[in-house]
BASE-113772 format. One line per 3 residues: number of its first residue (from 1); for each residue x, y, z of C-alpha. Coordinates in nm, 2 decimals, padded with zeros to 4 digits. Layout:
NUM> X Y Z; ...
END
This chain:
1> 09.68 06.74 09.58; 09.38 06.84 09.79; 09.16 06.58 09.61
4> 09.42 06.31 09.69; 09.42 06.40 10.06; 09.04 06.40 10.07
7> 09.02 06.06 09.91; 09.28 05.93 10.15; 09.08 06.05 10.44
10> 08.75 05.91 10.31; 08.91 05.56 10.31; 08.95 05.57 10.69
13> 08.70 05.83 10.80; 08.56 05.78 11.15; 08.24 05.58 11.17
16> 08.03 05.86 11.31; 07.69 06.02 11.22; 07.86 06.33 11.07
19> 08.21 06.44 10.99; 08.37 06.71 10.78; 08.72 06.77 10.65
22> 08.87 07.10 10.55; 09.20 07.07 10.36; 09.40 07.40 10.33
25> 09.72 07.48 10.14; 09.86 07.83 10.17; 10.15 07.99 09.99
28> 10.29 08.34 10.08; 10.56 08.55 09.93; 10.68 08.89 10.04
31> 10.93 09.11 09.86; 11.06 09.43 09.99; 11.32 09.70 09.93
34> 11.43 09.91 10.22; 11.64 10.22 10.17; 11.72 10.11 09.82
37> 11.85 09.76 09.94; 11.65 09.45 09.83; 11.58 09.24 10.14
40> 11.57 08.86 10.12; 11.23 08.73 09.99; 11.01 08.57 10.26
43> 10.85 08.25 10.13; 10.63 08.02 10.32; 10.40 07.73 10.25
46> 10.17 07.54 10.49; 09.94 07.25 10.42; 09.72 07.06 10.66
49> 09.37 06.94 10.75; 09.10 07.01 11.01; 08.86 06.72 11.09
52> 08.53 06.80 11.26; 08.30 06.53 11.41; 07.94 06.57 11.55
55> 07.79 06.28 11.74; 07.47 06.28 11.96; 07.50 06.65 12.03
58> 07.88 06.65 12.10; 08.14 06.80 11.88; 08.51 06.74 11.84
61> 08.78 06.85 11.61; 09.15 06.77 11.54; 09.41 06.91 11.30
64> 09.72 06.76 11.15; 09.99 06.83 10.89; 10.07 06.46 10.87
67> 09.88 06.39 10.55; 09.97 06.02 10.54; 09.69 05.77 10.57
70> 09.80 05.70 10.93; 09.81 06.07 11.02; 09.46 06.14 10.88
73> 09.32 05.83 11.06; 09.47 05.95 11.39; 09.32 06.30 11.34
76> 08.98 06.15 11.27; 09.00 05.93 11.58; 09.10 06.22 11.80
79> 08.80 06.43 11.67; 08.57 06.14 11.73; 08.70 06.09 12.09
82> 08.63 06.46 12.16; 08.28 06.44 12.01; 08.20 06.15 12.24
85> 08.35 06.33 12.54; 08.16 06.65 12.49; 07.81 06.50 12.45
88> 07.71 06.58 12.81; 07.93 06.88 12.87; 07.88 07.13 12.59
91> 07.71 07.46 12.63; 07.48 07.36 12.35; 07.37 07.05 12.15
94> 07.56 07.05 11.82; 07.37 06.95 11.51; 07.49 06.84 11.17
97> 07.42 07.10 10.89; 07.08 07.06 10.73; 07.22 07.16 10.38
100> 07.54 07.03 10.22; 07.69 07.28 09.98; 07.84 07.21 09.64
103> 08.05 07.45 09.43; 08.37 07.63 09.34; 08.48 07.98 09.42
106> 08.79 08.15 09.27; 08.93 08.50 09.30; 08.93 08.68 08.97
109> 09.29 08.71 08.86; 09.39 08.90 08.55; 09.76 08.88 08.58
112> 09.88 08.57 08.78; 10.15 08.65 09.04; 10.35 08.36 08.91
115> 10.34 08.49 08.55; 10.54 08.80 08.64; 10.92 08.74 08.66
118> 11.08 08.80 08.99; 11.32 09.05 08.83; 11.02 09.26 08.71
121> 10.88 09.26 09.07; 11.21 09.36 09.21; 11.25 09.64 08.95
124> 10.91 09.78 09.04; 11.01 09.79 09.41; 11.35 09.94 09.33
127> 11.18 10.22 09.14; 10.93 10.27 09.42; 11.22 10.29 09.67
130> 11.39 10.55 09.46; 11.08 10.76 09.44; 11.01 10.73 09.82
133> 11.36 10.87 09.89; 11.23 11.21 09.77; 11.40 11.48 09.57
136> 11.54 11.83 09.65; 11.49 11.96 10.00; 11.25 11.68 10.08
139> 11.53 11.42 10.03; 11.73 11.57 10.32; 11.45 11.50 10.56
142> 11.37 11.14 10.47; 11.56 10.90 10.69; 11.39 10.56 10.61
145> 11.18 10.43 10.33; 11.05 10.10 10.23; 10.83 09.94 09.95
148> 10.69 09.59 09.96; 10.45 09.35 09.79; 10.29 09.06 09.99
151> 10.11 08.80 09.78; 09.91 08.51 09.92; 09.73 08.22 09.76
154> 09.50 07.98 09.96; 09.35 07.67 09.82; 09.09 07.49 10.03
157> 08.86 07.19 09.99; 08.57 07.12 10.22; 08.40 06.78 10.22
160> 08.16 06.60 10.45; 08.00 06.26 10.52; 07.67 06.41 10.40
163> 07.81 06.49 10.05; 07.93 06.85 10.08; 08.21 06.95 09.84
166> 08.33 07.31 09.82; 08.66 07.42 09.64; 08.79 07.77 09.69
169> 09.11 07.94 09.56; 09.17 08.29 09.70; 09.45 08.51 09.58
172> 09.54 08.84 09.75; 09.80 09.11 09.71; 09.90 09.39 09.95
175> 10.12 09.67 09.81; 10.29 09.87 10.09; 10.51 10.18 10.11
178> 10.62 10.40 10.39; 10.87 10.67 10.48; 11.00 10.83 10.80
181> 11.10 11.19 10.80; 11.31 11.36 11.08; 11.40 11.70 11.19
184> 11.61 11.74 11.51; 11.42 11.54 11.78; 11.10 11.49 11.58
187> 11.01 11.20 11.35; 10.69 11.15 11.15; 10.57 10.88 10.92
190> 10.36 10.87 10.61; 10.24 10.55 10.43; 10.05 10.43 10.13
193> 09.73 10.39 10.33; 09.90 10.18 10.60; 09.84 09.82 10.48
196> 09.48 09.90 10.37; 09.54 09.90 09.99; 09.48 09.52 09.99
199> 09.26 09.33 09.75; 09.19 08.99 09.60; 09.35 08.94 09.26
202> 09.68 08.90 09.10; 09.96 09.14 09.00; 09.70 09.38 08.84
205> 09.62 09.50 09.19; 09.93 09.71 09.19; 09.78 09.93 08.91
208> 09.43 09.91 09.04; 09.52 10.07 09.37; 09.74 10.33 09.21
211> 10.06 10.22 09.38; 10.32 10.38 09.16; 10.11 10.70 09.10
214> 10.09 10.77 09.47; 10.45 10.72 09.57; 10.58 11.07 09.49
217> 10.34 11.24 09.73; 10.43 11.02 10.02; 10.78 11.17 10.10
220> 10.64 11.52 10.02; 10.36 11.49 10.27; 10.60 11.35 10.53
223> 10.83 11.65 10.49; 10.52 11.88 10.50; 10.41 11.72 10.83
226> 10.75 11.81 10.99; 10.69 12.18 10.94; 10.32 12.17 11.02
229> 10.15 12.29 11.34; 09.99 12.04 11.57; 09.62 11.96 11.51
232> 09.39 12.19 11.69; 09.20 12.06 12.00; 08.84 12.10 12.08
235> 08.49 11.99 12.00; 08.49 12.01 11.62; 08.34 11.86 11.31
238> 08.54 11.58 11.16; 08.57 11.45 10.81; 08.74 11.10 10.78
241> 08.89 10.97 10.46; 08.81 10.61 10.36; 09.14 10.47 10.49
244> 09.05 10.59 10.84; 08.68 10.51 10.81; 08.76 10.14 10.77
247> 08.94 10.14 11.10; 08.64 10.31 11.27; 08.41 10.06 11.10
250> 08.63 09.77 11.20; 08.67 09.85 11.56; 08.35 10.01 11.67
253> 08.10 09.82 11.45; 08.26 09.50 11.33; 08.40 09.37 11.66
256> 08.11 09.47 11.88; 07.86 09.28 11.65; 08.05 08.95 11.67
259> 07.79 08.71 11.82; 08.05 08.49 12.00; 08.19 08.80 12.17
262> 07.83 08.90 12.27; 07.78 08.55 12.40; 08.10 08.59 12.62
265> 08.34 08.36 12.43; 08.61 08.62 12.39; 08.60 08.79 12.73
268> 08.93 08.64 12.85; 09.12 08.76 12.55; 08.96 09.00 12.30
271> 08.69 09.13 12.53; 08.32 09.15 12.53; 08.08 09.40 12.36
274> 07.86 09.68 12.47; 07.60 09.53 12.23; 07.35 09.29 12.39
277> 07.11 09.03 12.23; 06.81 09.25 12.31; 06.93 09.53 12.09
280> 06.89 09.36 11.76; 06.59 09.48 11.56; 06.54 09.81 11.75
283> 06.87 09.97 11.87; 06.96 10.30 11.71; 07.33 10.24 11.64
286> 07.38 10.55 11.43; 07.21 10.83 11.24; 06.97 10.75 10.96
289> 07.26 10.79 10.72; 07.43 10.48 10.86; 07.40 10.17 10.64
292> 07.64 09.88 10.69; 07.64 09.55 10.50; 07.82 09.22 10.53
295> 07.91 09.13 10.17; 08.15 08.84 10.10; 08.01 08.83 09.74
298> 08.18 09.15 09.63; 08.44 09.08 09.36; 08.79 09.18 09.45
301> 08.74 09.27 09.81; 08.99 09.12 10.04; 08.77 08.87 10.23
304> 08.53 08.76 09.95; 08.44 08.39 09.93; 08.17 08.16 09.81
307> 08.11 07.97 10.14; 08.24 08.02 10.49; 08.46 07.75 10.66
310> 08.15 07.57 10.79; 08.00 07.55 10.44; 07.74 07.83 10.47
313> 07.69 08.00 10.14; 07.80 08.37 10.11; 07.52 08.62 10.10
316> 07.50 09.00 10.12; 07.31 09.11 10.43; 07.24 09.45 10.60
319> 07.37 09.46 10.96; 07.26 09.82 11.01; 07.00 09.99 10.80
322> 06.90 10.35 10.83; 07.09 10.35 11.16; 06.90 10.06 11.32
325> 07.08 09.74 11.42; 06.94 09.44 11.25; 07.17 09.14 11.28
328> 07.51 09.03 11.41; 07.83 08.88 11.28; 07.77 08.52 11.38
331> 07.80 08.19 11.19; 07.57 07.89 11.21; 07.69 07.77 11.55
334> 07.65 08.11 11.72; 07.31 08.16 11.55; 07.20 07.83 11.70
337> 07.33 07.92 12.05; 07.18 08.27 12.05; 06.87 08.24 11.85
340> 06.97 08.55 11.66; 07.00 08.61 11.29; 07.36 08.60 11.16
343> 07.56 08.56 10.84; 07.81 08.33 10.67; 08.10 08.43 10.88
346> 08.26 08.13 11.04; 08.62 08.15 10.93; 08.95 07.99 11.03
349> 09.29 08.15 10.98; 09.46 07.82 10.87; 09.43 07.45 10.87
352> 09.52 07.42 11.24; 09.24 07.65 11.37; 08.87 07.58 11.40
355> 08.62 07.83 11.24; 08.50 08.11 11.47; 08.28 08.42 11.41
358> 08.49 08.67 11.21; 08.44 08.98 11.01; 08.47 08.93 10.64
361> 08.38 09.21 10.40; 08.21 09.47 10.62; 08.11 09.78 10.42
364> 07.97 10.12 10.48; 07.73 10.19 10.19; 07.79 10.51 10.00
367> 07.56 10.81 10.04; 07.49 11.10 09.80; 07.74 11.38 09.91
370> 08.03 11.47 09.69; 08.36 11.53 09.88; 08.34 11.91 09.83
373> 08.00 11.91 09.99; 08.13 11.71 10.29; 08.40 11.97 10.34
376> 08.17 12.26 10.25; 07.93 12.20 10.53; 08.20 12.23 10.79
379> 08.25 12.57 10.95; 08.53 12.47 11.18; 08.68 12.12 11.18
382> 08.95 11.88 11.07; 08.99 11.63 10.78; 09.20 11.32 10.87
385> 09.36 11.04 10.66; 09.52 10.70 10.74; 09.51 10.54 11.08
388> 09.84 10.52 11.28; 09.72 10.44 11.63; 09.42 10.29 11.79
391> 09.29 10.22 12.14; 08.95 10.09 12.24; 08.82 09.94 12.56
394> 08.74 09.57 12.61; 08.37 09.62 12.53; 08.45 09.80 12.21
397> 08.28 10.12 12.32; 08.52 10.40 12.43; 08.79 10.46 12.18
400> 09.08 10.70 12.08; 09.23 10.69 11.74; 09.52 10.88 11.58
403> 09.59 10.95 11.21; 09.90 11.02 11.00; 09.78 11.33 10.81
406> 09.52 11.60 10.85; 09.41 11.94 10.72; 09.23 12.20 10.91
409> 08.88 12.30 10.77; 08.75 12.65 10.81; 08.44 12.81 10.65
412> 08.39 12.51 10.42; 08.74 12.50 10.28; 09.05 12.28 10.34
415> 09.33 12.49 10.50; 09.68 12.41 10.61; 09.82 12.07 10.69
418> 09.83 11.98 11.07; 10.02 11.70 11.23; 09.95 11.44 11.51
421> 09.57 11.45 11.47; 09.36 11.24 11.69; 09.00 11.20 11.81
424> 08.81 11.01 12.07; 08.45 10.91 12.13; 08.20 10.64 12.24
427> 08.08 10.39 11.98; 07.73 10.41 12.13; 07.70 10.78 12.05
430> 07.97 10.85 11.79; 07.78 10.69 11.50; 07.47 10.90 11.58
433> 07.68 11.21 11.50; 07.72 11.09 11.14; 07.60 11.39 10.94
436> 07.73 11.33 10.59; 07.81 11.02 10.39; 08.02 11.06 10.07
439> 07.89 10.94 09.74; 08.05 10.66 09.53; 08.32 10.89 09.40
442> 08.46 10.92 09.75; 08.44 10.54 09.83; 08.74 10.30 09.83
445> 08.76 09.92 09.85; 09.02 09.85 10.11; 09.10 09.60 10.39
448> 09.34 09.47 10.65; 09.54 09.15 10.65; 09.58 09.17 11.03
451> 09.26 09.11 11.23; 09.34 08.91 11.54; 09.10 08.72 11.77
454> 09.05 08.39 11.93; 09.23 08.15 12.17; 09.46 08.02 12.03
457> 09.50 08.34 11.82; 09.39 08.36 11.46; 09.49 08.64 11.22
460> 09.26 08.68 10.92; 09.21 08.91 10.63; 08.91 09.14 10.64
463> 08.77 09.36 10.36; 08.62 09.70 10.41; 08.47 09.95 10.16
466> 08.37 10.30 10.27; 08.32 10.65 10.15; 08.45 10.96 10.32
469> 08.22 11.06 10.61; 08.14 11.38 10.82; 08.07 11.37 11.19
472> 07.96 11.66 11.40; 08.08 11.77 11.75; 08.36 11.52 11.80
475> 08.64 11.56 12.06; 08.95 11.63 11.85; 09.30 11.67 11.98
478> 09.65 11.74 11.86; 10.00 11.65 11.98; 10.06 11.91 12.25
END
């Protein structure tokens, strides 16, 4: 179908020096069982195109879901009109890409989602729901529980007047589970990593992330939290599990390094950044243990791809190496505007949005410390798992995050469970307190399907991989 649409557009493409067409077809299915009751399946499908035209330094784009010859012609004409209108009014002179990509990218899928009968998927969720209800005394405390699977498949085709042709098929699956436990006036929640256990692939992702194996502990930990004391407050050492590290990485490294944000494009909505152009190449972002890569080539991670939505080929790059800031998250357009090195990170959320600078797979590289060593080096501190709240200022600098689950650490050993754990800091100094980075055995491949940015808003999937990490002298607080 995408080929038919592309050929149809070529037949009446605008007579301009450069044009590109991005055809996107997305299918989503979400299944869920809440309190042992199967909810109606949510099914959606969206198909449309985005036309981009560059002419004499001006750029224009237009999108349509009218895929008839007349609809495609009208979109091309609108994009060409905007390109002509912006020639003398743009913040920069737009240029056609020097290289035109060719190729195919496809997520590795071992068990296609469509090959598993709906009844089998519903049976899995029914079993999950029964387990999340808990047993014995725990069962009396659980007041709500839900299990869900969200599958998405996106087919896209990118072509241009200069001969580009890139086909991509990306399949993702997000297994989710959560419970709420109550005692008197207090309610606590525990989840299966929030929505972070998300990967590319097919139905095999359910087993790869250990979905069923983890379910029994979720209601037990929720009940345990009800009886637990509040997290201690003070300046303490902090050990963060991977499912909290990815939120820390996302908010206080990923967003501040977006070049369009640094250039001021997002100030009216998502904010600016404490990072400035002059910092690249010399600024000490963190301790020498901090190594962060942009890697859309990693198989199975949530935001892997072969080319971004402007046709730039995917390539693994260090953003921060040995604590020093090297490059930002900016695609070809932002690189041209800023004169700074960037990456293949121009992405659009759907057919009716233009590509903008986005995180893709942003990973904190593993170190050499086993988990026991991370804990063993803490005299007095807290270990935290799974983000449940976040707040960060509009320059992505001062932050305060809360977690679902924690344990107190004393004399190098994990002690009792504590509830309502939180910590705060300043991005510009927090990463310099990084004192221990877990080895590969502590690392997890995770992600989020809900990263929002842009006007109009765009929600995209972002992959993150991180080990557990230890930070020194962090302001920790509880729920008093």
